[in-house]
DSSP file (Angstrom, degrees, kcal/mol; ACC not computed):
  #  RESIDUE AA STRUCTURE BP1 BP2  ACC     N-H-->O    O-->H-N    N-H-->O    O-->H-N    TCO  KAPPA ALPHA  PHI   PSI    X-CA   Y-CA   Z-CA
    1    1 A M              0   0    0      0, 0.0    17,-0.1     0, 0.0     2,-0.1   0.000 360.0 360.0 360.0 136.6    0.0    0.0    0.0
    2    2 A C    >   -     0   0    0      1,-0.1     3,-1.2     3,-0.0     4,-0.3  -0.375 360.0-113.3 -80.4 159.3    1.3    3.4   -0.9
    3    3 A A  G >  S+     0   0    0      1,-0.3     3,-2.1     2,-0.2     4,-0.3   0.901 115.7  58.7 -58.2 -42.5    1.7    6.3    1.6
    4    4 A H  G >  S+     0   0    0      1,-0.3     3,-0.6     2,-0.2    -1,-0.3   0.669  96.9  62.8 -67.9 -13.0   -1.0    8.3   -0.2
    5    5 A N  G <  S+     0   0    0     -3,-1.2     3,-0.4     1,-0.2    -1,-0.3   0.581  90.4  68.4 -82.7  -9.9   -3.4    5.5    0.4
    6    6 A L  G <  S+     0   0    0     -3,-2.1     3,-0.4    -4,-0.3    -1,-0.2   0.588  72.9  89.5 -83.4  -9.3   -3.1    6.0    4.2
    7    7 A R  S <  S+     0   0    0     -3,-0.6     2,-0.5    -4,-0.3    -1,-0.2   0.889 103.3  20.7 -55.1 -40.9   -4.8    9.4    4.1
    8    8 A C  S    S-     0   0    0     -3,-0.4     2,-0.6    -4,-0.2    -1,-0.3  -0.898  79.5-172.4-133.3 102.8   -8.2    7.7    4.6
    9    9 A I        -     0   0    0     -2,-0.5    -3,-0.1    -3,-0.4    -4,-0.0  -0.838   5.5-161.3-101.8 123.9   -8.0    4.2    6.1
   10   10 A C    >>  -     0   0    0     -2,-0.6     3,-1.2     1,-0.1     4,-0.9  -0.738  34.0-108.1 -97.5 155.8  -11.2    2.2    6.3
   11   11 A P  T 34 S+     0   0    0      0, 0.0     4,-0.5     0, 0.0     3,-0.4   0.788 116.8  57.6 -54.8 -33.0  -11.3   -0.8    8.7
   12   12 A V  T >4 S+     0   0    0      1,-0.2     3,-0.6     2,-0.2     4,-0.1   0.866 105.9  50.4 -66.9 -34.7  -11.2   -3.4    6.0
   13   13 A E  G X4 S+     0   0    0     -3,-1.2     3,-2.2     1,-0.2     4,-0.3   0.693  88.2  82.2 -77.1 -19.4   -7.9   -2.0    4.6
   14   14 A V  G >< S+     0   0    0     -4,-0.9     3,-1.5    -3,-0.4    -1,-0.2   0.829  83.1  62.0 -57.8 -32.9   -6.1   -2.0    8.0
   15   15 A S  G <  S+     0   0    0     -3,-0.6    -1,-0.3    -4,-0.5    -2,-0.1   0.701 100.7  54.9 -67.1 -17.2   -5.3   -5.6    7.6
   16   16 A N  G <  S+     0   0    0     -3,-2.2     2,-0.4    -4,-0.1    -1,-0.3   0.450  91.9  87.3 -93.4  -1.6   -3.2   -4.7    4.5
   17   17 A I  S <  S-     0   0    0     -3,-1.5    47,-0.0    -4,-0.3     5,-0.0  -0.834  78.9-124.3-103.3 133.6   -1.0   -2.2    6.3
   18   18 A S     >  -     0   0    0     -2,-0.4     4,-1.8     1,-0.1     3,-0.3  -0.389  21.1-117.6 -72.8 153.2    2.1   -3.3    8.1
   19   19 A P  H  > S+     0   0    0      0, 0.0     4,-2.1     0, 0.0     5,-0.1   0.868 115.5  54.2 -57.6 -37.4    2.5   -2.4   11.8
   20   20 A L  H  > S+     0   0    0     43,-0.5     4,-2.5    45,-0.4     5,-0.2   0.863 104.1  54.5 -68.6 -33.5    5.6   -0.3   11.1
   21   21 A Q  H  > S+     0   0    0     42,-0.6     4,-2.8    -3,-0.3    -1,-0.2   0.907 109.3  48.6 -62.5 -40.0    3.6    1.8    8.5
   22   22 A L  H  X S+     0   0    0     -4,-1.8     4,-2.6     2,-0.2     5,-0.2   0.883 109.4  52.3 -67.2 -37.9    1.0    2.5   11.2
   23   23 A V  H  X S+     0   0    0     -4,-2.1     4,-2.4     2,-0.2     5,-0.2   0.945 113.7  43.5 -60.7 -48.3    3.8    3.5   13.7
   24   24 A V  H  X S+     0   0    0     -4,-2.5     4,-2.7     2,-0.2     5,-0.2   0.942 115.4  48.0 -62.7 -48.8    5.2    5.9   11.1
   25   25 A F  H  X S+     0   0    0     -4,-2.8     4,-2.4     1,-0.2    -2,-0.2   0.915 113.1  47.4 -61.5 -44.4    1.8    7.3   10.1
   26   26 A N  H  X S+     0   0    0     -4,-2.6     4,-2.2     2,-0.2    -1,-0.2   0.932 113.7  46.9 -63.9 -46.6    0.7    7.8   13.7
   27   27 A A  H  X S+     0   0    0     -4,-2.4     4,-2.2    -5,-0.2    -2,-0.2   0.922 114.2  47.6 -61.6 -44.6    3.9    9.5   14.8
   28   28 A A  H  X S+     0   0    0     -4,-2.7     4,-2.7    -5,-0.2    -1,-0.2   0.895 110.4  51.5 -65.3 -40.7    3.9   11.8   11.8
   29   29 A E  H  X S+     0   0    0     -4,-2.4     4,-2.5    -5,-0.2    -1,-0.2   0.900 109.9  50.1 -63.1 -40.5    0.2   12.7   12.2
   30   30 A E  H  X S+     0   0    0     -4,-2.2     4,-2.1     2,-0.2    -2,-0.2   0.930 113.6  44.5 -64.1 -45.0    0.9   13.6   15.9
   31   31 A V  H  X S+     0   0    0     -4,-2.2     4,-2.3     2,-0.2    -2,-0.2   0.909 114.1  50.2 -65.5 -42.0    3.8   15.8   15.0
   32   32 A A  H  X S+     0   0    0     -4,-2.7     4,-2.4     2,-0.2    -2,-0.2   0.897 109.0  51.4 -64.0 -40.4    1.9   17.4   12.1
   33   33 A L  H  X S+     0   0    0     -4,-2.5     4,-2.8     2,-0.2    -1,-0.2   0.912 109.1  50.6 -63.6 -41.4   -1.1   18.1   14.3
   34   34 A D  H  X S+     0   0    0     -4,-2.1     4,-1.8     1,-0.2    -2,-0.2   0.912 110.0  51.1 -60.0 -41.7    1.3   19.8   16.9
   35   35 A G  H  <>S+     0   0    0     -4,-2.3     5,-2.7     2,-0.2     6,-1.0   0.883 110.8  48.2 -62.5 -39.3    2.7   21.8   14.0
   36   36 A F  H ><5S+     0   0    0     -4,-2.4     3,-1.5     4,-0.2    -2,-0.2   0.939 111.0  49.4 -65.2 -47.6   -0.8   22.9   12.9
   37   37 A L  H 3<5S+     0   0    0     -4,-2.8    -2,-0.2     1,-0.3    -1,-0.2   0.807 110.3  51.8 -64.0 -28.7   -1.8   23.8   16.5
   38   38 A A  T 3<5S-     0   0    0     -4,-1.8    -1,-0.3    -5,-0.2    -2,-0.2   0.494 116.6-116.1 -84.5  -4.0    1.4   25.9   16.8
   39   39 A G  T < 5S+     0   0    0     -3,-1.5    -3,-0.2    -4,-0.3    55,-0.2   0.650  83.5 119.0  80.3  15.6    0.6   27.7   13.5
   40   40 A R  S   <S+     0   0    0     -5,-2.7    54,-1.3    -6,-0.2     2,-0.3   0.769  79.4  18.7 -85.2 -26.4    3.6   26.3   11.7
   41   41 A I  S    S-     0   0    0     -6,-1.0    -2,-0.2    52,-0.2    -1,-0.1  -0.939  83.9-107.8-137.0 160.7    1.6   24.5    9.0
   42   42 A G    >>  -     0   0    0     -2,-0.3     3,-1.4     1,-0.1     4,-0.5  -0.403  34.8-106.5 -82.9 165.4   -2.0   24.7    7.7
   43   43 A F  T >4 S+     0   0    0      1,-0.3     3,-1.3     2,-0.2     4,-0.5   0.884 120.4  56.1 -59.1 -39.3   -4.6   22.1    8.4
   44   44 A T  T 3> S+     0   0    0      1,-0.3     4,-0.5     2,-0.1    -1,-0.3   0.635  99.3  62.4 -71.6 -11.2   -4.4   20.8    4.9
   45   45 A D  H <> S+     0   0    0     -3,-1.4     4,-2.6     1,-0.2    -1,-0.3   0.652  82.2  82.3 -83.2 -16.3   -0.7   20.2    5.3
   46   46 A V  H <X S+     0   0    0     -3,-1.3     4,-1.9    -4,-0.5    -1,-0.2   0.933  95.0  40.9 -57.7 -50.8   -1.2   17.7    8.1
   47   47 A S  H  > S+     0   0    0     -4,-0.5     4,-2.5     1,-0.2    -1,-0.2   0.861 113.3  55.6 -67.9 -33.5   -1.9   14.7    5.8
   48   48 A G  H  X S+     0   0    0     -4,-0.5     4,-2.8     2,-0.2     5,-0.2   0.891 106.1  50.6 -64.5 -39.9    0.9   15.8    3.4
   49   49 A V  H  X S+     0   0    0     -4,-2.6     4,-2.4     2,-0.2    -1,-0.2   0.919 111.6  48.6 -62.7 -43.4    3.4   15.8    6.3
   50   50 A A  H  X S+     0   0    0     -4,-1.9     4,-2.3    -5,-0.2    -2,-0.2   0.924 113.8  45.8 -63.4 -44.3    2.3   12.3    7.2
   51   51 A E  H  X S+     0   0    0     -4,-2.5     4,-2.3     2,-0.2    -2,-0.2   0.926 114.0  47.6 -64.9 -45.1    2.6   11.1    3.6
   52   52 A D  H  X S+     0   0    0     -4,-2.8     4,-2.4     1,-0.2    -1,-0.2   0.871 111.9  51.1 -65.4 -36.1    5.9   12.7    3.0
   53   53 A T  H  X S+     0   0    0     -4,-2.4     4,-2.8    -5,-0.2     5,-0.3   0.919 108.8  50.7 -65.8 -43.5    7.3   11.3    6.3
   54   54 A L  H  X S+     0   0    0     -4,-2.3     4,-2.2     1,-0.2    -2,-0.2   0.910 111.6  48.0 -60.7 -42.5    6.1    7.8    5.4
   55   55 A D  H  X S+     0   0    0     -4,-2.3     4,-1.0     2,-0.2    -1,-0.2   0.911 112.7  48.8 -63.6 -42.5    7.8    8.1    2.0
   56   56 A A  H  X S+     0   0    0     -4,-2.4     4,-0.7     1,-0.2     3,-0.5   0.913 112.9  46.4 -64.9 -43.3   11.0    9.3    3.6
   57   57 A I  H >X S+     0   0    0     -4,-2.8     4,-2.8     1,-0.2     3,-1.0   0.884 105.4  60.5 -67.3 -37.8   11.1    6.6    6.2
   58   58 A A  H 3< S+     0   0    0     -4,-2.2    -1,-0.2     1,-0.3    -2,-0.2   0.775 102.0  53.8 -62.3 -25.3   10.4    3.9    3.6
   59   59 A R  H 3< S+     0   0    0     -4,-1.0    -1,-0.3    -3,-0.5    -2,-0.2   0.759 113.9  42.6 -76.2 -24.4   13.6    5.0    1.9
   60   60 A D  H << S+     0   0    0     -3,-1.0     2,-0.3    -4,-0.7    -2,-0.2   0.860 124.8  11.3 -88.9 -40.8   15.5    4.4    5.2
   61   61 A I  S  < S-     0   0    0     -4,-2.8     2,-0.7    15,-0.0    -1,-0.2  -0.925  79.4 -99.8-138.9 160.1   14.0    1.1    6.4
   62   62 A C    >   -     0   0    0     -2,-0.3     3,-1.0     1,-0.1    -4,-0.1  -0.732  28.4-166.7 -82.5 114.7   11.8   -1.7    5.2
   63   63 A L  T 3  S+     0   0    0     -2,-0.7   -42,-0.6     1,-0.2   -43,-0.5   0.486  81.2  66.1 -81.8  -2.3    8.3   -1.0    6.6
   64   64 A H  T 3  S+     0   0    0    -44,-0.1    -1,-0.2   -45,-0.1     3,-0.1   0.434  74.7 113.3 -98.9   0.6    7.1   -4.4    5.7
   65   65 A D  S <  S-     0   0    0     -3,-1.0   -45,-0.4     1,-0.1     2,-0.3  -0.354  78.0-103.2 -66.1 152.2    9.4   -6.2    8.2
   66   66 A V        -     0   0    0    -47,-0.1     2,-0.9     1,-0.1    -1,-0.1  -0.587  31.4-118.9 -75.1 136.8    7.7   -7.9   11.1
   67   67 A V        +     0   0    0     -2,-0.3    -1,-0.1     1,-0.2     3,-0.1  -0.696  39.1 172.2 -78.8 110.2    8.0   -5.9   14.3
   68   68 A K        +     0   0    0     -2,-0.9     2,-0.3     1,-0.1    -1,-0.2   0.738  58.9  25.4 -94.1 -25.2    9.9   -8.3   16.6
   69   69 A T     >  -     0   0    0      1,-0.1     4,-1.4     0, 0.0     3,-0.2  -0.948  69.4-122.9-138.4 158.0   10.5   -6.1   19.5
   70   70 A L  H  > S+     0   0    0     -2,-0.3     4,-2.7     1,-0.2     5,-0.2   0.849 113.2  62.8 -63.4 -34.4    9.1   -3.0   21.3
   71   71 A E  H  > S+     0   0    0      1,-0.2     4,-2.7     2,-0.2     5,-0.2   0.890 100.1  52.2 -59.1 -40.6   12.5   -1.4   20.8
   72   72 A T  H  > S+     0   0    0      2,-0.2     4,-2.2     1,-0.2    -1,-0.2   0.926 111.3  46.7 -61.2 -45.1   12.0   -1.6   17.0
   73   73 A A  H  X S+     0   0    0     -4,-1.4     4,-2.3     2,-0.2    -2,-0.2   0.905 113.7  48.1 -64.5 -41.6    8.7    0.1   17.2
   74   74 A L  H  X S+     0   0    0     -4,-2.7     4,-2.5     2,-0.2    -2,-0.2   0.887 111.7  49.3 -67.9 -39.1   10.0    2.8   19.5
   75   75 A Q  H  X S+     0   0    0     -4,-2.7     4,-2.6     2,-0.2     5,-0.2   0.901 111.9  49.1 -65.1 -40.6   13.0    3.5   17.3
   76   76 A T  H  X S+     0   0    0     -4,-2.2     4,-2.3    -5,-0.2    -2,-0.2   0.902 111.1  50.1 -65.0 -41.2   10.8    3.7   14.3
   77   77 A D  H  X S+     0   0    0     -4,-2.3     4,-2.1     2,-0.2    -2,-0.2   0.931 111.7  48.4 -60.9 -47.0    8.4    6.1   16.1
   78   78 A H  H  X S+     0   0    0     -4,-2.5     4,-1.9     1,-0.2    -2,-0.2   0.932 113.0  46.5 -61.2 -48.1   11.4    8.3   17.1
   79   79 A L  H  X S+     0   0    0     -4,-2.6     4,-2.5     1,-0.2    -1,-0.2   0.880 110.7  54.1 -62.0 -38.6   12.8    8.4   13.6
   80   80 A S  H  X S+     0   0    0     -4,-2.3     4,-2.5     1,-0.2    -1,-0.2   0.889 106.6  50.8 -64.2 -39.8    9.4    9.2   12.2
   81   81 A R  H  X S+     0   0    0     -4,-2.1     4,-2.1     2,-0.2    -1,-0.2   0.888 110.4  49.8 -66.0 -38.9    9.0   12.1   14.5
   82   82 A I  H  X S+     0   0    0     -4,-1.9     4,-2.1     2,-0.2    -2,-0.2   0.948 113.0  46.0 -62.5 -48.7   12.4   13.5   13.5
   83   83 A R  H  X S+     0   0    0     -4,-2.5     4,-2.3     1,-0.2    -2,-0.2   0.879 110.9  53.2 -63.9 -37.6   11.5   13.1    9.8
   84   84 A A  H  X S+     0   0    0     -4,-2.5     4,-2.2     2,-0.2    -1,-0.2   0.907 108.2  50.0 -64.4 -41.3    8.1   14.7   10.3
   85   85 A R  H  X S+     0   0    0     -4,-2.1     4,-2.6     1,-0.2    -1,-0.2   0.891 110.1  51.4 -63.3 -38.3    9.7   17.7   12.0
   86   86 A E  H  X S+     0   0    0     -4,-2.1     4,-1.7     2,-0.2    -2,-0.2   0.901 108.3  51.8 -63.3 -40.3   12.0   18.0    9.1
   87   87 A Q  H  X S+     0   0    0     -4,-2.3     4,-0.6     1,-0.2    -2,-0.2   0.902 111.5  46.8 -62.8 -40.9    9.1   17.9    6.7
   88   88 A I  H >< S+     0   0    0     -4,-2.2     3,-1.1     1,-0.2    -2,-0.2   0.920 110.6  52.0 -66.7 -43.8    7.4   20.7    8.6
   89   89 A A  H 3< S+     0   0    0     -4,-2.6    -1,-0.2     1,-0.3    -2,-0.2   0.812 106.6  54.9 -63.1 -29.9   10.6   22.8    8.7
   90   90 A A  H 3< S+     0   0    0     -4,-1.7    -1,-0.3    -5,-0.2    -2,-0.2   0.629  95.3  84.1 -80.3 -13.2   10.9   22.4    4.9
   91   91 A R  S << S-     0   0    0     -3,-1.1     3,-0.1    -4,-0.6     2,-0.1  -0.565  94.2 -93.8 -88.5 153.0    7.4   23.8    4.3
   92   92 A P        -     0   0    0      0, 0.0     2,-0.1     0, 0.0    -1,-0.1  -0.394  52.6 -98.5 -61.0 141.1    6.6   27.5    4.1
   93   93 A R        -     0   0    0      1,-0.1   -52,-0.2    -4,-0.1     2,-0.2  -0.402  39.1-118.9 -65.0 134.9    5.5   28.8    7.4
   94   94 A H              0   0    0    -54,-1.3    -1,-0.1   -55,-0.2   -53,-0.1  -0.491 360.0 360.0 -75.5 142.2    1.7   29.0    7.7
   95   95 A R              0   0    0     -2,-0.2    -1,-0.1   -55,-0.0   -55,-0.1   0.393 360.0 360.0-112.6 360.0    0.1   32.4    8.3
């Protein structure tokens, strides 16, 4: 499943998404929402930050690997938050 397909997830599709994709998407959405609430990005940028973060992380690690440890999930979450902040910083500041 592509990153842009995660924008709107219906319950039937969740079984086709890897756990690491969900970790990345959730972390990026949280960081993007914080960016929106702080006025750094617009509301319509939230999903774009999540998608771009998912694409960036997918270039770094295989998101289809099985999550074997909590440490793997936490490391992926941490890296995703860093990449999401980078995505926000690279966008024009919202006014």
